[in-house]
Backbone bond lengths (Angstrom), bond angles and torsions (degrees), N, CA, C in turn:
res aa  C-N    CA-C-N  psi(-1)  N-CA   C-N-CA  omega(-1)  CA-C   N-CA-C  phi
1 X - - - 1.477 - - 1.520 109.34 -
2 X 1.380 114.69 150.08 1.460 119.50 -179.85 1.514 109.59 -71.86
3 X 1.346 115.62 155.74 1.448 121.91 177.17 1.546 108.57 -80.73
4 X 1.295 113.43 -168.53 1.483 121.41 -174.06 1.523 108.72 -139.23
5 X 1.334 115.41 149.02 1.461 120.50 174.04 1.530 109.87 -102.03
6 X 1.308 117.68 127.56 1.460 124.04 178.12 1.521 108.85 -111.69
7 X 1.324 117.50 116.58 1.457 122.90 175.43 1.517 107.50 -87.05
8 X 1.309 116.45 108.97 1.464 121.65 -171.35 1.537 111.34 -108.77
9 X 1.330 115.99 112.68 1.448 121.60 -179.74 1.538 108.22 -73.36
10 X 1.326 116.97 132.31 1.444 123.39 179.44 1.533 110.49 -118.05
11 X 1.309 118.86 161.51 1.481 121.97 -174.91 1.532 112.62 -57.43
12 X 1.349 113.34 144.62 1.498 118.09 174.50 1.536 110.56 -94.01
13 X 1.301 116.74 3.30 1.461 121.23 179.15 1.508 111.83 -179.57
14 X 1.291 114.92 -62.27 1.494 121.25 -178.55 1.514 111.25 -85.05
15 X 1.348 116.06 116.58 1.444 120.56 -175.80 1.530 113.59 -62.88
16 X 1.328 118.04 -19.31 1.467 121.70 178.76 1.536 112.84 -71.40
17 X 1.329 115.49 -9.91 1.470 119.20 -177.85 1.538 113.20 -82.61
18 X 1.304 118.71 -0.71 1.476 119.95 176.13 1.535 109.61 -75.51
19 X 1.316 116.07 148.42 1.497 119.65 -176.61 1.529 109.83 -93.23
20 X 1.348 114.92 156.71 1.453 121.38 175.12 1.547 109.43 -59.10
21 X 1.314 115.94 -38.48 1.472 120.35 -176.75 1.542 110.65 -66.38
22 X 1.314 116.28 -41.04 1.466 119.22 177.59 1.521 110.62 -63.43
23 X 1.331 117.81 -44.81 1.480 120.77 179.53 1.510 110.68 -60.16
24 X 1.335 116.86 -44.21 1.470 120.66 178.95 1.494 111.37 -60.68
25 X 1.342 116.12 -43.63 1.481 121.20 -178.07 1.529 110.14 -65.22
26 X 1.338 116.51 -45.65 1.475 120.06 -177.65 1.565 110.54 -61.47
27 X 1.310 116.10 -30.17 1.469 119.78 178.31 1.531 112.31 -77.15
28 X 1.360 115.65 -30.32 1.458 118.83 -170.68 1.512 115.05 -96.73
29 X 1.327 119.17 -20.51 1.464 120.52 179.87 1.514 110.28 -69.44
30 X 1.338 115.59 166.26 1.462 120.97 -179.87 1.558 111.41 -82.69
31 X 1.326 114.90 -28.04 1.488 118.74 -172.25 1.532 107.64 -153.13
32 X 1.343 114.10 143.62 1.471 120.08 172.49 1.518 107.96 -114.14
33 X 1.340 114.74 126.13 1.459 120.79 174.56 1.516 107.96 -97.39
34 X 1.355 117.57 119.25 1.468 121.53 -172.49 1.503 110.84 -121.68
35 X 1.338 115.62 142.09 1.462 119.83 -178.50 1.536 110.66 -63.08
36 X 1.361 117.03 -39.46 1.449 121.98 176.97 1.526 106.34 -139.77
37 X 1.323 117.04 105.94 1.461 121.10 -176.35 1.508 112.05 -63.35
38 X 1.363 117.80 -31.80 1.464 120.97 179.75 1.526 110.70 -68.16
39 X 1.311 115.53 -34.42 1.460 119.48 176.86 1.526 110.84 -74.87
40 X 1.318 115.79 -46.38 1.465 121.22 -173.45 1.508 113.02 -69.54
41 X 1.377 117.14 -26.75 1.474 118.00 -178.80 1.549 111.40 -62.40
42 X 1.328 116.32 -29.03 1.463 121.19 176.89 1.539 110.77 -63.02
43 X 1.322 113.73 -43.39 1.471 119.11 179.01 1.549 109.81 -65.44
44 X 1.330 116.95 -47.26 1.455 119.40 -178.58 1.531 111.30 -64.65
45 X 1.304 117.64 -40.14 1.469 120.92 178.54 1.534 111.37 -62.73
46 X 1.347 114.77 -38.43 1.467 119.65 -178.50 1.543 110.55 -61.64
47 X 1.332 115.26 -37.63 1.449 118.35 -178.58 1.549 112.39 -101.80
48 X 1.327 115.31 12.91 1.487 122.87 175.48 1.530 111.33 54.51
49 X 1.352 114.63 49.65 1.455 123.15 176.95 1.533 109.23 -101.05
50 X 1.307 118.14 124.63 1.448 122.47 -174.14 1.550 115.00 -105.38
51 X 1.325 116.22 5.94 1.472 120.15 -177.05 1.519 111.20 -60.45
52 X 1.334 119.07 137.81 1.457 121.84 178.39 1.506 112.47 -59.60
53 X 1.315 116.22 148.88 1.489 122.00 178.80 1.511 110.25 -119.92
54 X 1.338 113.82 153.87 1.424 121.37 170.73 1.522 109.07 -136.50
55 X 1.303 119.49 153.02 1.470 124.38 -175.32 1.554 110.68 -85.09
56 X 1.317 116.62 128.72 1.440 122.12 175.49 1.533 106.83 -139.70
57 X 1.364 116.21 109.99 1.461 119.65 -175.86 1.494 111.81 -142.62
58 X 1.345 116.05 -174.57 1.472 122.22 -173.11 1.492 113.01 -58.37
59 X 1.339 119.23 -31.50 1.424 122.02 -171.42 1.522 114.45 -92.81
60 X 1.351 116.99 -5.85 1.462 118.14 175.46 1.529 110.32 -131.25
61 X 1.365 116.33 15.92 1.462 120.14 -167.35 1.540 113.94 -62.86
62 X 1.323 118.17 -33.33 1.456 118.18 -175.33 1.531 110.79 -78.43
63 X 1.298 116.59 -52.06 1.487 119.47 -179.07 1.535 110.64 -68.09
64 X 1.342 117.44 -41.56 1.461 119.40 -178.79 1.547 110.77 -67.82
65 X 1.317 116.13 -33.03 1.475 119.58 176.58 1.518 110.26 -61.18
66 X 1.338 116.98 -42.03 1.479 120.11 178.99 1.537 110.01 -61.60
67 X 1.314 116.75 -41.18 1.456 122.54 -179.78 1.536 110.37 -64.50
68 X 1.336 116.84 -43.76 1.450 120.28 179.82 1.530 112.32 -68.65
69 X 1.315 116.77 -39.12 1.463 121.68 176.42 1.521 110.26 -59.67
70 X 1.339 116.07 -42.33 1.461 121.42 176.73 1.526 111.71 -59.39
71 X 1.321 114.96 -44.08 1.471 119.78 177.00 1.506 112.60 -60.90
72 X 1.344 114.88 -44.36 1.471 117.90 -179.53 1.537 110.95 -67.69
73 X 1.318 115.36 -33.70 1.462 118.82 176.23 1.528 112.42 -62.91
74 X 1.347 115.23 -25.31 1.458 120.53 -179.34 1.519 111.68 -93.49
75 X 1.353 117.08 3.53 1.443 120.46 174.43 1.514 117.12 112.47
76 X 1.350 118.19 1.08 1.446 120.90 -178.50 1.513 111.69 -81.12
77 X 1.326 118.29 130.67 1.460 122.30 173.42 1.545 108.46 -91.40
78 X 1.354 114.50 129.64 1.447 120.03 -174.96 1.517 110.33 -125.55
79 X 1.332 115.98 136.38 1.476 122.99 171.68 1.520 109.13 -103.53
80 X 1.300 116.70 133.22 1.464 121.09 177.67 1.532 108.29 -106.77
81 X 1.333 116.31 128.32 1.468 121.14 174.58 1.512 109.22 -127.75
82 X 1.296 115.42 148.53 1.452 123.00 175.34 1.542 108.44 -103.21
83 X 1.351 117.88 176.12 1.425 119.57 179.67 1.560 111.44 -61.23
84 X 1.316 115.72 -34.80 1.465 121.77 178.52 1.489 110.25 -162.58
85 X 1.307 116.26 135.01 1.493 119.14 176.59 1.528 113.64 94.07
86 X 1.325 114.16 -157.09 1.454 122.01 -174.87 1.500 112.88 -91.91
87 X 1.346 119.83 124.44 1.443 120.99 178.95 1.545 112.62 -61.51
88 X 1.324 115.85 144.09 1.453 120.06 -179.99 1.516 111.47 95.12
89 X 1.327 120.27 -14.49 1.447 122.33 177.59 1.544 108.39 -94.52
90 X 1.314 116.53 103.87 1.436 121.55 -179.66 1.514 112.64 55.66
91 X 1.345 117.67 41.53 1.482 122.24 174.21 1.519 108.60 -150.98
92 X 1.335 115.86 174.81 1.504 119.21 -175.05 1.518 114.62 -67.99
93 X 1.326 118.98 -7.06 1.461 120.32 -178.28 1.520 112.74 -57.06
94 X 1.338 118.16 -29.66 1.474 118.53 -177.47 1.530 110.56 -62.60
95 X 1.302 119.15 -30.62 1.473 120.98 179.23 1.532 110.07 -68.02
96 X 1.320 119.20 -41.05 1.446 122.11 178.79 1.504 110.72 -66.66
97 X 1.328 117.28 -41.35 1.477 121.53 176.40 1.541 108.90 -59.36
98 X 1.308 116.16 -48.34 1.470 119.54 -177.93 1.513 111.11 -57.81
99 X 1.339 117.41 -45.80 1.472 119.14 -179.61 1.528 111.58 -67.29
100 X 1.321 117.14 -35.88 1.452 120.25 175.55 1.535 112.19 -60.90
101 X 1.310 114.87 -46.36 1.452 119.33 179.50 1.489 110.74 -60.94
102 X 1.345 118.90 -45.35 1.441 122.18 179.26 1.529 112.36 -63.16
103 X 1.324 116.24 -30.83 1.510 119.54 -178.30 1.524 111.04 -90.88
104 X 1.310 118.63 -1.49 1.450 120.52 178.70 1.511 113.18 80.18
105 X 1.312 118.07 18.77 1.466 122.63 178.37 1.525 108.60 -83.04
106 X 1.330 117.73 132.42 1.442 121.17 -179.53 1.541 110.14 -68.27
107 X 1.351 115.57 137.06 1.477 122.52 -179.57 1.525 107.51 -124.70
108 X 1.313 117.96 133.43 1.468 120.44 171.17 1.515 108.98 -134.05
109 X 1.323 115.78 150.52 1.465 121.03 -178.29 1.533 109.82 -116.96
110 X 1.320 115.42 127.80 1.461 122.71 179.51 1.526 107.68 -97.20
111 X 1.344 117.09 105.27 1.474 119.95 -173.16 1.505 114.46 -61.25
112 X 1.331 112.93 152.71 1.468 119.22 -179.45 1.507 110.50 -179.34
113 X 1.342 118.97 -152.27 1.454 121.09 -174.85 1.527 114.41 -65.07
114 X 1.345 115.13 144.12 1.468 123.32 169.87 1.505 107.24 -145.56
115 X 1.309 118.18 122.74 1.460 121.01 -175.15 1.496 113.17 -59.22
116 X 1.355 117.08 -37.50 1.465 119.42 -177.57 1.536 112.29 -62.28
117 X 1.301 115.60 -43.37 1.486 120.58 -178.78 1.540 110.38 -73.27
118 X 1.323 115.44 -38.90 1.467 119.48 178.50 1.534 111.06 -60.07
119 X 1.337 116.91 -45.56 1.460 120.45 179.79 1.505 110.21 -69.21
120 X 1.308 119.47 -40.81 1.468 121.32 -179.40 1.549 111.33 -60.22
121 X 1.294 117.50 -44.51 1.444 120.11 -176.03 1.525 113.68 -68.50
122 X 1.316 116.90 -24.10 1.468 119.75 179.93 1.526 112.27 -103.63
123 X 1.309 117.75 7.08 1.456 122.23 -174.95 1.526 113.36 -74.47
124 X 1.330 117.83 -30.10 1.451 119.88 -173.38 1.514 111.85 87.33
125 X 1.338 117.01 -0.39 1.475 120.91 -179.91 1.533 108.44 -101.16
126 X 1.307 116.44 171.79 1.483 120.54 -177.35 1.499 111.60 -60.12
127 X 1.323 117.11 133.06 1.459 122.63 179.79 1.524 113.17 -110.42
128 X 1.350 115.77 -4.36 1.488 118.24 -174.92 1.528 112.77 -66.69
129 X 1.354 115.47 -37.84 1.442 120.46 178.08 1.538 106.70 -135.07
130 X 1.307 116.45 130.82 1.486 119.54 179.48 1.520 109.75 -149.31
131 X 1.333 116.61 158.88 1.453 123.19 172.49 1.508 110.07 -125.62
132 X 1.316 116.58 145.36 1.445 123.00 -176.23 1.530 109.43 -114.39
133 X 1.313 117.64 119.27 1.492 120.89 -176.83 1.519 112.29 -107.74
134 X 1.327 118.40 -0.28 1.469 122.33 -178.05 1.520 109.40 53.35
135 X 1.376 118.24 -134.21 1.438 121.24 178.81 1.522 109.86 -90.53
136 X 1.314 117.73 134.22 1.468 122.01 174.25 1.547 108.17 -66.82
137 X 1.344 117.67 151.37 1.454 118.39 173.66 1.540 110.53 -58.00
138 X 1.306 116.86 149.05 1.469 122.29 -178.56 1.519 110.70 -61.70
139 X 1.324 115.71 135.09 1.478 120.86 176.99 1.498 112.14 -61.86
140 X 1.313 117.15 -26.08 1.499 120.22 -178.56 1.543 112.18 -90.53
141 X 1.313 116.30 -37.90 1.469 119.51 -175.09 1.542 111.03 -83.59
142 X 1.307 119.13 -37.13 1.463 121.17 -175.62 1.506 111.24 -143.58
143 X 1.303 116.64 68.45 1.452 121.80 -174.31 1.516 113.99 -62.00
144 X 1.334 115.85 -39.15 1.504 121.05 -179.36 1.519 110.93 -66.51
145 X 1.327 117.93 -43.44 1.449 120.48 179.61 1.524 110.12 -67.73
146 X 1.283 117.74 -36.82 1.444 120.62 177.72 1.524 110.60 -61.88
147 X 1.363 114.90 -45.48 1.456 119.34 -178.89 1.532 110.89 -65.99
148 X 1.328 116.47 -36.17 1.499 120.39 179.34 1.533 109.91 -62.65
149 X 1.338 117.18 -42.96 1.426 120.29 -178.61 1.525 110.81 -69.61
150 X 1.317 117.97 -40.00 1.456 121.98 179.43 1.541 109.05 -63.15
151 X 1.349 117.75 -39.07 1.437 120.51 179.77 1.534 111.31 -65.85
152 X 1.326 116.22 -37.22 1.467 120.73 175.46 1.526 110.61 -64.14
153 X 1.322 116.78 -42.17 1.462 122.11 -177.83 1.528 111.71 -66.58
154 X 1.337 117.76 -24.96 1.460 121.82 -178.28 1.499 110.14 -61.48
155 X 1.341 119.40 -28.78 1.451 122.34 -178.73 1.533 111.89 -104.40
156 X 1.329 118.64 7.88 1.441 122.45 -178.12 1.566 110.20 -74.06
157 X 1.306 115.10 126.09 1.469 118.71 -178.85 1.530 111.41 -93.86
158 X 1.330 116.55 -12.99 1.478 118.66 176.94 1.528 110.14 -84.61
159 X 1.311 116.66 160.47 1.473 120.86 173.94 1.540 109.39 -64.28
160 X 1.311 117.22 136.51 1.450 122.45 -174.48 1.534 110.66 -106.19
161 X 1.308 116.55 132.74 1.496 121.77 178.76 1.518 109.92 -119.37
162 X 1.315 116.51 125.33 1.481 123.25 179.66 1.519 109.65 -129.17
163 X 1.350 114.77 152.88 1.448 121.97 170.32 1.522 107.85 -103.41
164 X 1.332 117.56 149.80 1.451 119.38 173.96 1.549 110.67 -155.77
165 X 1.324 114.80 144.00 1.452 122.89 175.26 1.509 110.31 -82.14
166 X 1.342 117.91 153.78 1.491 120.32 -174.12 1.508 114.01 -60.03
167 X 1.372 116.94 -36.76 1.455 118.16 -175.32 1.535 113.17 -77.64
168 X 1.340 116.24 -7.55 1.473 120.04 176.31 1.541 112.17 -112.51
169 X 1.333 116.44 -3.65 1.479 118.53 -171.27 1.516 113.44 -60.96
170 X 1.319 118.30 -47.41 1.464 122.93 -175.44 1.534 109.29 -61.70
171 X 1.304 115.85 -46.90 1.484 120.05 -179.19 1.519 109.55 -61.39
172 X 1.338 118.68 -41.45 1.443 121.67 -178.27 1.539 111.61 -67.85
173 X 1.334 115.74 -40.56 1.443 119.34 176.81 1.535 113.01 -62.45
174 X 1.339 115.55 -37.71 1.471 119.79 178.08 1.519 109.95 -66.18
175 X 1.334 116.01 -42.76 1.474 120.53 179.32 1.527 109.79 -63.18
176 X 1.322 117.87 -43.44 1.453 121.62 179.76 1.511 111.47 -62.40
177 X 1.349 115.76 -44.18 1.477 117.76 179.52 1.534 111.03 -63.82
178 X 1.351 116.05 -39.11 1.440 120.89 -177.62 1.534 112.54 -63.84
179 X 1.326 116.70 -34.26 1.457 120.02 -176.42 1.558 112.32 -97.74
180 X 1.325 117.36 -41.18 1.469 121.76 -175.35 1.527 112.76 -90.62
181 X 1.348 117.92 -17.39 1.439 121.06 -173.61 1.527 110.60 87.36
182 X 1.311 115.96 -172.90 1.488 121.00 -174.10 1.541 110.37 -85.87
183 X 1.321 116.44 70.08 1.478 122.37 -176.86 1.545 110.14 -79.03
184 X 1.349 114.34 161.56 1.456 118.69 170.52 1.529 108.79 -69.27
185 X 1.347 117.27 146.00 1.451 120.95 -178.47 1.515 108.61 -149.85
186 X 1.321 114.67 150.46 1.472 121.50 172.76 1.544 105.80 -123.01
187 X 1.318 117.23 121.09 1.460 121.77 -178.02 1.506 107.72 -110.03
188 X 1.328 115.15 111.49 1.464 121.70 -172.97 1.538 109.78 -104.96
189 X 1.316 114.57 140.57 1.484 120.52 177.44 1.518 109.45 -146.07
190 X 1.355 115.39 159.68 1.452 123.37 -179.43 1.542 111.44 51.96
191 X 1.319 115.26 41.16 1.460 121.24 -176.78 1.547 111.02 -56.97
192 X 1.328 114.73 133.30 1.475 126.30 177.98 1.519 112.44 71.12
193 X 1.304 118.09 0.47 1.472 121.15 -179.36 1.526 110.12 -97.96
194 X 1.325 115.93 175.31 1.480 123.84 -175.63 1.525 111.31 -56.15
195 X 1.342 116.44 -43.88 1.452 120.89 -174.42 1.556 111.95 -103.54
196 X 1.318 115.72 34.56 1.476 121.31 176.06 1.519 110.81 -57.17
197 X 1.347 115.69 136.37 1.452 120.85 178.74 1.508 110.02 -137.59
198 X 1.319 115.31 148.09 1.447 122.47 170.92 1.542 107.03 -128.33
199 X 1.284 116.96 106.93 1.458 124.14 -177.14 1.530 108.02 -89.50
200 X 1.330 116.41 98.00 1.478 121.32 -176.27 1.511 109.10 -93.23
201 X 1.298 117.89 113.14 1.463 120.37 -171.74 1.519 108.77 -157.05
202 X 1.311 118.33 -150.10 1.455 123.63 172.43 1.521 107.93 -120.86
203 X 1.327 116.46 162.84 1.461 119.85 -179.45 1.533 111.07 -58.86
204 X 1.331 118.02 -42.49 1.459 120.77 179.38 1.531 113.44 -61.44
205 X 1.343 114.56 -46.05 1.456 119.38 178.82 1.512 111.01 -64.55
206 X 1.352 116.42 -38.57 1.468 119.87 178.00 1.517 112.14 -61.64
207 X 1.299 116.80 -42.53 1.468 121.08 178.22 1.526 110.06 -57.76
208 X 1.332 116.52 -47.14 1.469 120.66 -179.57 1.538 110.99 -64.60
209 X 1.321 115.44 -38.32 1.476 118.04 -178.02 1.508 111.35 -66.72
210 X 1.347 118.56 -40.89 1.457 121.63 -177.93 1.514 113.50 -82.91
211 X 1.333 115.15 -15.30 1.489 116.87 168.45 1.524 110.02 -71.10
212 X 1.317 116.08 -31.13 1.493 119.99 -179.28 1.508 111.33 -84.04
213 X 1.333 118.60 -35.60 1.460 122.07 -179.17 1.516 110.78 -127.77
214 X 1.319 116.73 122.66 1.457 122.25 -178.33 1.517 110.92 -60.26
215 X 1.356 118.22 129.81 1.459 119.92 -179.74 1.539 111.79 -74.23
216 X 1.333 115.17 143.68 1.440 120.91 178.07 1.536 109.77 -133.38
217 X 1.324 116.33 143.68 1.469 120.21 178.77 1.527 111.63 98.63
218 X 1.328 115.29 174.44 1.457 120.35 176.85 1.523 108.53 -90.63
219 X 1.341 115.29 140.89 1.489 119.54 -171.78 1.511 111.96 -118.90
220 X 1.351 113.82 147.94 1.434 120.95 168.47 1.531 105.45 -121.29
221 X 1.338 117.60 124.20 1.460 124.02 -178.03 1.493 109.01 -103.99
222 X 1.309 118.11 122.32 1.462 122.57 177.48 1.531 108.07 -115.52
223 X 1.313 115.66 121.06 1.474 122.03 -170.30 1.525 110.94 -119.11
224 X 1.284 115.52 135.81 1.481 120.64 176.12 1.523 111.12 -62.65
225 X 1.321 117.16 136.58 1.444 121.30 176.58 1.530 111.10 -74.30
226 X 1.315 116.27 169.90 1.463 119.40 179.04 1.520 108.71 -64.43
227 X 1.324 114.99 127.52 1.465 119.24 -176.86 1.551 112.49 -80.72
228 X 1.339 117.63 157.66 1.470 119.45 176.01 1.517 113.61 -55.66
229 X 1.351 115.17 -37.04 1.470 119.98 178.69 1.529 111.64 -62.81
230 X 1.342 114.55 -39.63 1.453 120.70 -178.75 1.523 109.08 -68.50
231 X 1.323 117.40 -39.85 1.471 122.50 178.03 1.505 109.77 -62.95
232 X 1.350 115.61 -48.21 1.492 118.75 -179.21 1.545 110.41 -61.90
233 X 1.318 116.96 -40.91 1.473 119.56 -179.66 1.543 111.15 -63.75
234 X 1.321 116.62 -43.00 1.449 120.46 179.68 1.523 112.11 -64.59
235 X 1.362 114.88 -40.12 1.463 119.41 178.50 1.543 110.88 -65.52
236 X 1.319 114.62 -41.64 1.485 118.53 178.80 1.514 111.00 -61.36
237 X 1.339 117.11 -42.29 1.443 121.77 178.50 1.530 110.47 -63.83
238 X 1.334 115.32 -39.19 1.455 119.27 179.29 1.519 111.63 -62.36
239 X 1.357 116.90 -46.16 1.445 120.00 -177.87 1.527 111.37 -68.80
240 X 1.335 115.19 -36.87 1.458 119.18 179.72 1.521 113.79 -64.46
241 X 1.343 114.33 -24.72 1.478 119.39 179.68 1.552 111.62 -77.29
242 X 1.334 114.32 -12.59 1.502 119.20 179.34 1.510 110.60 -100.34
243 X 1.309 115.19 151.96 1.464 118.71 166.73 1.498 108.37 -74.45
244 X 1.334 118.28 163.61 1.456 120.33 179.67 1.530 111.50 -62.84
245 X 1.310 115.32 -34.36 1.457 119.51 177.80 1.518 113.51 -67.79
246 X 1.338 116.01 -39.73 1.455 120.28 176.49 1.540 110.30 -65.97
247 X 1.338 115.28 -35.84 1.464 120.14 179.89 1.551 108.49 -65.38
248 X 1.289 117.82 -43.23 1.484 122.19 175.73 1.520 110.91 -59.97
249 X 1.335 116.43 -46.65 1.447 122.54 -178.14 1.552 110.23 -60.33
250 X 1.321 115.23 -33.88 1.472 119.28 179.88 1.530 109.89 -59.18
251 X 1.339 116.97 -46.70 1.463 120.32 -177.43 1.519 111.33 -78.03
252 X 1.322 117.62 -37.18 1.477 120.06 177.66 1.523 109.86 -62.05
253 X 1.344 116.32 -35.42 1.457 120.78 179.49 1.526 112.42 -67.81
254 X 1.333 117.20 -16.55 1.464 121.34 178.63 1.533 110.66 -93.39
255 X 1.369 116.28 5.08 1.474 120.74 175.96 1.503 114.52 93.50
256 X 1.336 117.34 8.71 1.479 119.33 179.13 1.542 110.82 -73.76
257 X 1.349 113.17 147.94 1.462 117.64 169.55 1.522 109.90 -68.41
258 X 1.350 115.66 158.67 1.451 119.41 -175.51 1.519 112.71 -59.63
259 X 1.362 117.01 -40.84 1.446 120.45 -179.14 1.509 112.08 -65.39
260 X 1.352 116.06 -40.91 1.476 119.91 177.95 1.517 111.47 -67.57
261 X 1.344 116.15 -38.44 1.456 120.35 177.37 1.528 112.40 -62.60
262 X 1.327 115.38 -39.68 1.486 119.20 178.36 1.547 109.43 -65.17
263 X 1.318 115.60 -41.71 1.472 120.81 178.82 1.530 111.00 -59.40
264 X 1.359 115.97 -43.72 1.458 121.11 -179.14 1.511 110.92 -67.12
265 X 1.320 117.34 -41.34 1.442 122.06 178.91 1.546 110.51 -62.23
266 X 1.337 115.34 -44.23 1.443 119.97 -179.63 1.538 111.41 -62.33
267 X 1.333 117.13 -39.68 1.445 120.95 178.24 1.526 110.56 -67.20
268 X 1.323 118.14 -43.10 1.460 121.49 179.41 1.517 111.52 -59.10
269 X 1.339 115.85 -40.73 1.468 121.27 -172.34 1.526 113.46 -93.71
270 X 1.342 116.00 -6.64 1.451 119.67 179.11 1.514 113.12 70.35
271 X 1.341 116.26 32.51 1.472 121.32 178.92 1.530 108.88 -125.56
272 X 1.294 118.08 175.21 1.482 120.73 -179.53 1.538 110.41 -86.94
273 X 1.326 114.69 159.74 1.484 120.49 177.08 1.556 108.95 -60.93
274 X 1.343 114.55 -35.33 1.471 119.27 -179.75 1.542 109.87 -61.17
275 X 1.339 115.94 -40.82 1.476 119.89 179.64 1.519 110.30 -65.66
276 X 1.344 116.38 -39.56 1.471 119.59 177.59 1.489 110.32 -62.33
277 X 1.345 117.64 -46.65 1.463 122.20 -179.42 1.524 110.82 -60.72
278 X 1.342 116.09 -45.48 1.481 121.09 -178.04 1.538 109.76 -61.72
279 X 1.334 117.15 -44.17 1.466 118.72 -177.72 1.530 111.69 -67.99
280 X 1.340 115.60 -36.59 1.468 120.55 179.15 1.530 110.36 -65.53
281 X 1.334 115.68 -40.95 1.471 120.12 179.51 1.504 110.31 -66.25
282 X 1.324 114.75 -43.88 1.480 119.25 179.15 1.497 111.30 -63.46
C-alpha cells in the first residue's frame, strides 16, 4: 500500500503550541521532511523524537518532491514540517502537496499554529473577510510585479495580511502608505513568545516609528481594507470630475438604455432623475 503525507504544523515561537497529534505523528512516521534540518533538530530533540529527517526546501523542492513521492508510492509515510507554522503556507510545501495529489498519494493536514491567522485574530481589525499576500515581491528584483500587487491591494476591501523581514519592513511600510494611504494597521512581532507585541497604529505613524527605531524580528502586517466610506468618497470625487453629459456617456457606452443611464447618474450624484433630465435639456 502507498504511504501518506502528513502536513504537521509546528510552533511559531512557543514550543507549548505543538499538538499531541503532531507529536504522535512525528514519532510514528518513517521519515520527516524538514525545511531546515538544523533548525528542526532542536524541536525534535526537545520532544525526544528520533525519527530520521531529510531536507526539503525552496531550492530542491521540485526534484526532492519527486523523490519523496516515489518513496510514498512504495509505502513510506512522511511528515512535512516547516521552520515554523503550517506547511504549505508561503513555503515550498505546496509543491510537494501538488505532486502528491497528481500522483494519487493521500495528503492530510494536522492543524496548528499559523502566523498569519495568529496576527489577524489579535489585530483588532475585521476578521470576517481577509486576504493573505505572504511576502511582497522584492523592490529590487521585481519592482513592476511589486507595484502591480500594491495597486491591486489599494482597492482591496478585505483585511490584508502580509509577512515581512525586519530589514525590508520600513521600505514596505512606506510603499504601502504611498499606494494605500494612511490606513489602520497592526504590526505584530515575536508572536507567541515572551516579548510578543502588536503595534496598532496607522501606516504613516508606523513609518515614523520605525524610522526612529530600527525594527527587529520577523513581522506580520495586518492592514485595514478599503472602507465603504472611502469607496463612496472616491466614487463621488470621480463623478464630480465629470460633466453630467460625460457621466451619461459613461453608462450609455456600457450599453445602457437612456432611461436606465439617467437613473444610474441620478443615484451616483444623489439627485433626482428629473434634475438630470432638466440639466441635460438645458
